[in-house]
N, C-alpha and C positions, 0 to 999 in steps of 0.2 A: 562523046570522051575523044574520037578522032581528032573533030577542031579544035576541041581543046588543046590537046596536045599542038596541033598544027600552028594555032595563035602563039603558042607560049614559044616555041622555034622561030616564029616571025618575029617575034619581037625582039628575041635574042639577037637576031641577026641584024636588026634595025639600031636597038638599045645593045652594045654588047656590055660584057660585064666591067665596063671600063672603070666603076664605082671603087672596087676593089685596087685597082693599081692608081688610084686617083691619089696618091698621098705621096708627101714630100716628107722623110724621114733624116731628122735632124741627129748624127752622131757625133756626139761631141764631150766636151768636159766641162769643167766647172764655167770658163766662158759663155758657154753655149747654156748651163743648168742655172743660170742666173745667181751665180755664188754672192751673198752680201746683199741681195736687192729681192725685192717682191719677183715670184717666178713671172706675176702677169707683167711688170716692168722690162721683162729681159728682152732682147733683141729677136730671139724666137716667137715669143709673144707678139712682139711688134710684125714679124715675119706674117703670124698669121692675119693679123687683122688687117694689114696691106692684103694680102690676099683674097681675104673676104670683099673688101672693099673696093678692088680690082674687079668681081664678081668672076674670079679664077677656078674652076670646078677643081680645087685641090684643097685637102685637109692637111694641116702640118701636124707632124707628130714628133714630138722631142724625147727623144731616148737619151740624152744626155745626163752622165754622172761625173760630180766633182772627184776630182783625183783621177779618173778614167786614162788608161793608155792604152798605147794601140794592141797591146797584147790582149786586154781585158776586152776591148770592143771587139776585134776579133772572136774572141770566145764565144761570145753572146750573139752574133751576128746572124749564124744562120738562123735561130729562135726569134728574132726581130724579122728579117724578110720574109719567113713564113706568116707569122703574125700579122704584119703591116702591109705587107704585097705593095712596098712601096714604088712610086713612077721614078722618083728622082730620090740619090741620098747625098746629103751634106755632109760630107767626111771633115772635122772640125776636132784635129787629135794630134798628140806628140811633144806639146809641149812639155807634158808633165815628163815623158819620157826623155827628154833632153832636160828637163831640173833634177831629175834623178840619174845624171850620167851614162843610161843605157847607151850600148854601143850602137854608132850610127847605122851601120848595115844593118841592124836587127829593126830598127826603126823601121829604115825603109822596107826590107823585108815582109813586116808587119802591114805596113800600109798598102803594099801591094798585094798581098794575101787578100785583104780586106776588098780592094778595088777588083780583084779576080773575082771573088765570090759573088759581089754586086753586079758586073758585068756578065755574069754566068746566068743569074737570076734574071736578066732583061733589064733593070733599072740604070739609067744614067746618074752620074756621078759629078759631083763637084766639089772637087779638094780644095780647103782652104789653108795656104801654108801658115806656117807658127815663125815666131821669131822668139829667142830669148834673151833675157835682160844683160844690158852690156857688159854686166862685170862677168859674164863668163867668155868674155875675149872674143872679139873682132874675127880672129881666123878659125875658134872653133863654130861661132854662130854662123857664120858663111858657109861652113861645111853641111851645119844642121840645114840651114835654108835650102841650099841647093838638094836635098832630099827630094824635096815635094817637085823640084823641075824634073826631076830625074823620075819620079815618080808619073809625073803629067805627060814627057816624052812618052815612056817606057810604055806604059798602059794607055795612052791616049783618050788621056780624061782631061775636062776644064781646068782650071785653074785660075781661082780669085785671087782678089786683091788679098792683102795681110789684112785680119780682121779688126785688129788695134791701130791701123794706118789712121793717122792724124788724130790718135788718143794718146799712146804709150809714151808720148813725147811730154805730154802736159799733164804736170803732177795734180792737177787741180780736177783733171777727169779719170785719176785713179783711187784705189781705195787705197788707205794706211798701208797696206802688203806689197803695194807697189807692183802687185799681178793681177788684181782684177778692175776692169772699171767700175765706174760708179754709174747710177742710174743715168742722169743726166747723156751718159755716153752710149747710150745701147741704141738710140736712131743711127748715132755715125757708123756703128758696127753695122748695123740692116743694110744702111748706104754702100758700106764696103762690098757687102756679097751679094746684093740685089740685082746689078747691072747683069753678072755674068749668071747668076739664076735665073732673069729673067729671059735672057737669049736662050738659054736651054728650055723654058716652059714653053717659048714661042716657037722652037726651031723646027 
C-alpha cells in the first residue's frame, strides 16, 4: 500500500493535474453561439478544429448564449469557472448591452468584474472588443468601443481585433438582420481572434 501511494504521489509530481486546466472557455453572445448557422460551422467550432489540428493540448468549451449581456455572463461566471476550470477565457460580450442602450459605465463595470473573477480564479483573459452598427452614431460608438481599451488597460488583459473586422462592412458576409455573420464569414472571425489567442497559449 505504501509503494502504491508513493507511486501515486510521484505520478502527480511528474504529470500535474493540468488536464483540468487545459480548457479554453468562450464566454460570448450570439456571435459565438453560431446564431443562424449550424453550430459545427461557427467560429468556436473552427477554433476547436484548429486546436486539434495543431495538436495543442486544449479543449474548447463554448458557454456562449444568444442575447447574452455582460450582466448575465457575470451572474453565471462563478459556476462556469468551477465547472470547466479553464486556463484561458475568451470574453466576447457587450454588443447586446450597447444595442439595448445600457449605460456605458455599467457595461464597463460588468466587464471589469468578469475579468476580476477570471483573474482571481487564475485564468488568462482575451478580451474581444465590440462595435455597434453605424446607425447608433459615430460619437456613441466611439465611446462604446473605448470601454474595451479602458478595461484592457486597467485590468492588464490582452485585447484582440474586432471579431467582425473585414466582415461587417460587406453585406454578403452578413445575415439579413445585418448583425450576424453568415457561415462563410466564420473562418474570418477565427482569424481575427487567433493571433492574440495563440500568443497567449504560447506565452
